[in-house]
A tleap script that builds the chain and sets N, CA, C and O, in Angstrom:
source leaprc.protein.ff14SB
mol = sequence {
  NMET LYS TRP ALA LEU MET TYR LEU ILE GLY
  PHE LEU VAL LEU ILE GLY GLY LEU LEU ALA
  ALA LEU TRP LYS LEU GLY ILE LEU GLU SER
  LEU GLY ALA SER TRP THR ILE ILE LEU VAL
  ALA VAL VAL THR GLY VAL GLY ILE MET VAL
  ALA VAL SER HIE SER GLY LEU LYS GLU SER
  ILE ASP ILE ASN ARG CARG
}
set mol.1.N position { -102.720 145.659 -31.785 }
set mol.1.CA position { -102.248 144.693 -30.814 }
set mol.1.C position { -102.403 143.275 -31.342 }
set mol.1.O position { -101.671 142.372 -30.936 }
set mol.2.N position { -103.368 143.076 -32.257 }
set mol.2.CA position { -103.608 141.749 -32.797 }
set mol.2.C position { -102.387 141.238 -33.553 }
set mol.2.O position { -102.029 140.067 -33.430 }
set mol.3.N position { -101.745 142.103 -34.332 }
set mol.3.CA position { -100.596 141.675 -35.121 }
set mol.3.C position { -99.390 141.402 -34.240 }
set mol.3.O position { -98.583 140.528 -34.554 }
set mol.4.N position { -99.254 142.134 -33.145 }
set mol.4.CA position { -98.153 141.871 -32.225 }
set mol.4.C position { -98.311 140.492 -31.598 }
set mol.4.O position { -97.322 139.784 -31.406 }
set mol.5.N position { -99.528 140.109 -31.280 }
set mol.5.CA position { -99.781 138.785 -30.716 }
set mol.5.C position { -99.492 137.698 -31.749 }
set mol.5.O position { -98.909 136.667 -31.414 }
set mol.6.N position { -99.889 137.916 -32.987 }
set mol.6.CA position { -99.602 136.948 -34.044 }
set mol.6.C position { -98.099 136.811 -34.267 }
set mol.6.O position { -97.597 135.706 -34.473 }
set mol.7.N position { -97.382 137.932 -34.227 }
set mol.7.CA position { -95.930 137.901 -34.374 }
set mol.7.C position { -95.310 137.114 -33.235 }
set mol.7.O position { -94.416 136.298 -33.457 }
set mol.8.N position { -95.777 137.352 -32.020 }
set mol.8.CA position { -95.232 136.668 -30.853 }
set mol.8.C position { -95.507 135.164 -30.918 }
set mol.8.O position { -94.639 134.364 -30.570 }
set mol.9.N position { -96.690 134.778 -31.354 }
set mol.9.CA position { -97.004 133.349 -31.496 }
set mol.9.C position { -96.096 132.708 -32.545 }
set mol.9.O position { -95.585 131.608 -32.335 }
set mol.10.N position { -95.899 133.381 -33.652 }
set mol.10.CA position { -94.987 132.871 -34.680 }
set mol.10.C position { -93.562 132.772 -34.175 }
set mol.10.O position { -92.840 131.832 -34.507 }
set mol.11.N position { -93.165 133.735 -33.380 }
set mol.11.CA position { -91.812 133.723 -32.822 }
set mol.11.C position { -91.643 132.566 -31.845 }
set mol.11.O position { -90.590 131.930 -31.813 }
set mol.12.N position { -92.673 132.288 -31.047 }
set mol.12.CA position { -92.599 131.163 -30.118 }
set mol.12.C position { -92.555 129.827 -30.856 }
set mol.12.O position { -91.883 128.893 -30.417 }
set mol.13.N position { -93.266 129.737 -31.969 }
set mol.13.CA position { -93.198 128.523 -32.784 }
set mol.13.C position { -91.796 128.366 -33.366 }
set mol.13.O position { -91.267 127.256 -33.424 }
set mol.14.N position { -91.200 129.464 -33.793 }
set mol.14.CA position { -89.833 129.434 -34.302 }
set mol.14.C position { -88.855 128.974 -33.228 }
set mol.14.O position { -87.979 128.153 -33.503 }
set mol.15.N position { -88.992 129.491 -32.009 }
set mol.15.CA position { -88.134 129.068 -30.909 }
set mol.15.C position { -88.311 127.582 -30.640 }
set mol.15.O position { -87.330 126.869 -30.427 }
set mol.16.N position { -89.554 127.109 -30.647 }
set mol.16.CA position { -89.811 125.688 -30.436 }
set mol.16.C position { -89.155 124.828 -31.500 }
set mol.16.O position { -88.596 123.776 -31.191 }
set mol.17.N position { -89.217 125.260 -32.735 }
set mol.17.CA position { -88.577 124.526 -33.816 }
set mol.17.C position { -87.064 124.501 -33.687 }
set mol.17.O position { -86.425 123.474 -33.916 }
set mol.18.N position { -86.501 125.638 -33.321 }
set mol.18.CA position { -85.049 125.683 -33.128 }
set mol.18.C position { -84.611 124.811 -31.958 }
set mol.18.O position { -83.589 124.129 -32.037 }
set mol.19.N position { -85.378 124.830 -30.877 }
set mol.19.CA position { -85.042 123.975 -29.734 }
set mol.19.C position { -85.154 122.496 -30.089 }
set mol.19.O position { -84.335 121.687 -29.654 }
set mol.20.N position { -86.162 122.147 -30.874 }
set mol.20.CA position { -86.306 120.752 -31.300 }
set mol.20.C position { -85.132 120.323 -32.172 }
set mol.20.O position { -84.639 119.202 -32.048 }
set mol.21.N position { -84.684 121.218 -33.059 }
set mol.21.CA position { -83.541 120.896 -33.915 }
set mol.21.C position { -82.265 120.752 -33.091 }
set mol.21.O position { -81.476 119.836 -33.324 }
set mol.22.N position { -82.058 121.654 -32.127 }
set mol.22.CA position { -80.873 121.558 -31.268 }
set mol.22.C position { -80.913 120.312 -30.399 }
set mol.22.O position { -79.874 119.706 -30.134 }
set mol.23.N position { -82.095 119.926 -29.956 }
set mol.23.CA position { -82.242 118.713 -29.149 }
set mol.23.C position { -81.932 117.479 -29.988 }
set mol.23.O position { -81.251 116.561 -29.531 }
set mol.24.N position { -82.439 117.466 -31.219 }
set mol.24.CA position { -82.225 116.323 -32.103 }
set mol.24.C position { -80.746 116.175 -32.461 }
set mol.24.O position { -80.255 115.057 -32.617 }
set mol.25.N position { -80.036 117.295 -32.590 }
set mol.25.CA position { -78.611 117.252 -32.901 }
set mol.25.C position { -77.748 116.939 -31.678 }
set mol.25.O position { -76.559 116.654 -31.819 }
set mol.26.N position { -78.330 116.988 -30.490 }
set mol.26.CA position { -77.595 116.689 -29.266 }
set mol.26.C position { -76.876 117.880 -28.663 }
set mol.26.O position { -76.101 117.726 -27.719 }
set mol.27.N position { -77.125 119.056 -29.196 }
set mol.27.CA position { -76.458 120.255 -28.694 }
set mol.27.C position { -77.007 120.662 -27.332 }
set mol.27.O position { -76.256 121.126 -26.474 }
set mol.28.N position { -78.319 120.491 -27.127 }
set mol.28.CA position { -78.918 120.876 -25.845 }
set mol.28.C position { -78.402 120.015 -24.694 }
set mol.28.O position { -78.308 120.487 -23.561 }
set mol.29.N position { -78.073 118.773 -24.972 }
set mol.29.CA position { -77.546 117.904 -23.917 }
set mol.29.C position { -76.193 118.394 -23.431 }
set mol.29.O position { -75.884 118.291 -22.244 }
set mol.30.N position { -75.383 118.928 -24.338 }
set mol.30.CA position { -74.072 119.424 -23.928 }
set mol.30.C position { -74.167 120.770 -23.217 }
set mol.30.O position { -73.299 121.099 -22.409 }
set mol.31.N position { -75.213 121.559 -23.506 }
set mol.31.CA position { -75.377 122.855 -22.847 }
set mol.31.C position { -75.867 122.715 -21.409 }
set mol.31.O position { -75.403 123.433 -20.523 }
set mol.32.N position { -76.772 121.825 -21.178 }
set mol.32.CA position { -77.357 121.673 -19.850 }
set mol.32.C position { -78.670 122.425 -19.747 }
set mol.32.O position { -78.978 123.291 -20.565 }
set mol.33.N position { -79.433 122.075 -18.727 }
set mol.33.CA position { -80.778 122.637 -18.565 }
set mol.33.C position { -80.752 124.118 -18.228 }
set mol.33.O position { -81.572 124.880 -18.742 }
set mol.34.N position { -79.833 124.539 -17.378 }
set mol.34.CA position { -79.833 125.942 -16.946 }
set mol.34.C position { -79.501 126.880 -18.098 }
set mol.34.O position { -80.130 127.930 -18.232 }
set mol.35.N position { -78.527 126.525 -18.935 }
set mol.35.CA position { -78.196 127.386 -20.062 }
set mol.35.C position { -79.289 127.371 -21.122 }
set mol.35.O position { -79.504 128.367 -21.812 }
set mol.36.N position { -79.974 126.254 -21.251 }
set mol.36.CA position { -81.090 126.180 -22.193 }
set mol.36.C position { -82.216 127.105 -21.757 }
set mol.36.O position { -82.801 127.801 -22.587 }
set mol.37.N position { -82.526 127.121 -20.472 }
set mol.37.CA position { -83.576 128.003 -19.950 }
set mol.37.C position { -83.179 129.466 -20.110 }
set mol.37.O position { -84.008 130.299 -20.474 }
set mol.38.N position { -81.916 129.780 -19.840 }
set mol.38.CA position { -81.435 131.157 -20.012 }
set mol.38.C position { -81.532 131.574 -21.473 }
set mol.38.O position { -81.951 132.691 -21.773 }
set mol.39.N position { -81.148 130.685 -22.380 }
set mol.39.CA position { -81.219 130.983 -23.810 }
set mol.39.C position { -82.654 131.228 -24.262 }
set mol.39.O position { -82.918 132.163 -25.018 }
set mol.40.N position { -83.576 130.395 -23.804 }
set mol.40.CA position { -84.990 130.568 -24.169 }
set mol.40.C position { -85.528 131.882 -23.609 }
set mol.40.O position { -86.274 132.579 -24.298 }
set mol.41.N position { -85.171 132.231 -22.388 }
set mol.41.CA position { -85.640 133.483 -21.784 }
set mol.41.C position { -85.125 134.704 -22.550 }
set mol.41.O position { -85.876 135.651 -22.784 }
set mol.42.N position { -83.868 134.684 -22.935 }
set mol.42.CA position { -83.300 135.822 -23.667 }
set mol.42.C position { -83.935 135.956 -25.045 }
set mol.42.O position { -84.296 137.059 -25.455 }
set mol.43.N position { -84.072 134.853 -25.758 }
set mol.43.CA position { -84.648 134.909 -27.103 }
set mol.43.C position { -86.119 135.310 -27.049 }
set mol.43.O position { -86.585 136.057 -27.910 }
set mol.44.N position { -86.856 134.827 -26.053 }
set mol.44.CA position { -88.257 135.232 -25.899 }
set mol.44.C position { -88.360 136.714 -25.587 }
set mol.44.O position { -89.241 137.393 -26.115 }
set mol.45.N position { -87.480 137.229 -24.744 }
set mol.45.CA position { -87.471 138.662 -24.436 }
set mol.45.C position { -87.211 139.510 -25.662 }
set mol.45.O position { -87.854 140.542 -25.853 }
set mol.46.N position { -86.277 139.085 -26.491 }
set mol.46.CA position { -85.999 139.815 -27.730 }
set mol.46.C position { -87.221 139.768 -28.646 }
set mol.46.O position { -87.564 140.769 -29.275 }
set mol.47.N position { -87.873 138.619 -28.723 }
set mol.47.CA position { -89.076 138.511 -29.549 }
set mol.47.C position { -90.202 139.412 -29.078 }
set mol.47.O position { -90.904 140.010 -29.893 }
set mol.48.N position { -90.378 139.513 -27.766 }
set mol.48.CA position { -91.413 140.401 -27.215 }
set mol.48.C position { -91.077 141.848 -27.530 }
set mol.48.O position { -91.959 142.614 -27.916 }
set mol.49.N position { -89.819 142.234 -27.372 }
set mol.49.CA position { -89.432 143.617 -27.659 }
set mol.49.C position { -89.643 143.964 -29.128 }
set mol.49.O position { -90.114 145.057 -29.441 }
set mol.50.N position { -89.303 143.057 -30.023 }
set mol.50.CA position { -89.489 143.312 -31.451 }
set mol.50.C position { -90.970 143.371 -31.795 }
set mol.50.O position { -91.388 144.217 -32.586 }
set mol.51.N position { -91.771 142.481 -31.209 }
set mol.51.CA position { -93.210 142.474 -31.478 }
set mol.51.C position { -93.867 143.760 -31.017 }
set mol.51.O position { -94.717 144.312 -31.716 }
set mol.52.N position { -93.484 144.238 -29.854 }
set mol.52.CA position { -94.078 145.469 -29.339 }
set mol.52.C position { -93.612 146.674 -30.147 }
set mol.52.O position { -94.395 147.591 -30.394 }
set mol.53.N position { -92.359 146.682 -30.556 }
set mol.53.CA position { -91.865 147.835 -31.305 }
set mol.53.C position { -92.492 147.928 -32.697 }
set mol.53.O position { -92.586 149.023 -33.252 }
set mol.54.N position { -92.919 146.812 -33.265 }
set mol.54.CA position { -93.530 146.835 -34.595 }
set mol.54.C position { -95.054 146.880 -34.552 }
set mol.54.O position { -95.691 146.830 -35.604 }
set mol.55.N position { -95.645 146.971 -33.391 }
set mol.55.CA position { -97.100 146.988 -33.313 }
set mol.55.C position { -97.613 148.420 -33.351 }
set mol.55.O position { -96.953 149.346 -32.880 }
set mol.56.N position { -98.765 148.579 -33.903 }
set mol.56.CA position { -99.427 149.879 -33.921 }
set mol.56.C position { -98.879 150.798 -34.996 }
set mol.56.O position { -97.781 150.606 -35.518 }
set mol.57.N position { -99.670 151.788 -35.302 }
set mol.57.CA position { -99.278 152.796 -36.268 }
set mol.57.C position { -98.698 153.998 -35.547 }
set mol.57.O position { -99.216 154.435 -34.518 }
set mol.58.N position { -97.634 154.518 -36.092 }
set mol.58.CA position { -97.022 155.704 -35.523 }
set mol.58.C position { -97.355 156.859 -36.451 }
set mol.58.O position { -96.716 157.048 -37.486 }
set mol.59.N position { -98.364 157.629 -36.066 }
set mol.59.CA position { -98.821 158.724 -36.908 }
set mol.59.C position { -98.724 160.030 -36.155 }
set mol.59.O position { -98.775 160.066 -34.925 }
set mol.60.N position { -98.584 161.091 -36.904 }
set mol.60.CA position { -98.612 162.427 -36.319 }
set mol.60.C position { -100.047 162.924 -36.308 }
set mol.60.O position { -100.815 162.651 -37.231 }
set mol.61.N position { -100.396 163.637 -35.283 }
set mol.61.CA position { -101.740 164.200 -35.168 }
set mol.61.C position { -101.643 165.699 -35.409 }
set mol.61.O position { -100.916 166.409 -34.713 }
set mol.62.N position { -102.388 166.170 -36.404 }
set mol.62.CA position { -102.423 167.601 -36.704 }
set mol.62.C position { -103.641 168.206 -36.031 }
set mol.62.O position { -104.755 167.700 -36.166 }
set mol.63.N position { -103.421 169.289 -35.309 }
set mol.63.CA position { -104.515 169.998 -34.642 }
set mol.63.C position { -104.683 171.330 -35.350 }
set mol.63.O position { -103.759 172.141 -35.411 }
set mol.64.N position { -105.880 171.542 -35.885 }
set mol.64.CA position { -106.184 172.799 -36.569 }
set mol.64.C position { -106.778 173.767 -35.558 }
set mol.64.O position { -107.845 173.524 -34.995 }
set mol.65.N position { -106.075 174.862 -35.340 }
set mol.65.CA position { -106.567 175.892 -34.409 }
set mol.65.C position { -107.043 177.087 -35.214 }
set mol.65.O position { -106.472 177.427 -36.250 }
set mol.66.N position { -108.103 177.721 -34.718 }
set mol.66.CA position { -108.646 178.896 -35.423 }
set mol.66.C position { -108.126 180.143 -34.834 }
set mol.66.O position { -108.470 181.233 -35.292 }
savepdb mol mol.pdb
quit
């Protein structure tokens, strides 16, 4: 779970950087606040899904029966 949290924090930093770049270029002003919030929510959701899907080890458990 620790690595999933680190991935999510890195993903949020990436989103923040992209939003700052879009704001500096003036693209966010043309989109409006509501579309910006929707975009952030969708991208954050995708980041959470990817972080959870890559967390943990997927191993098979062998049971030895006598």
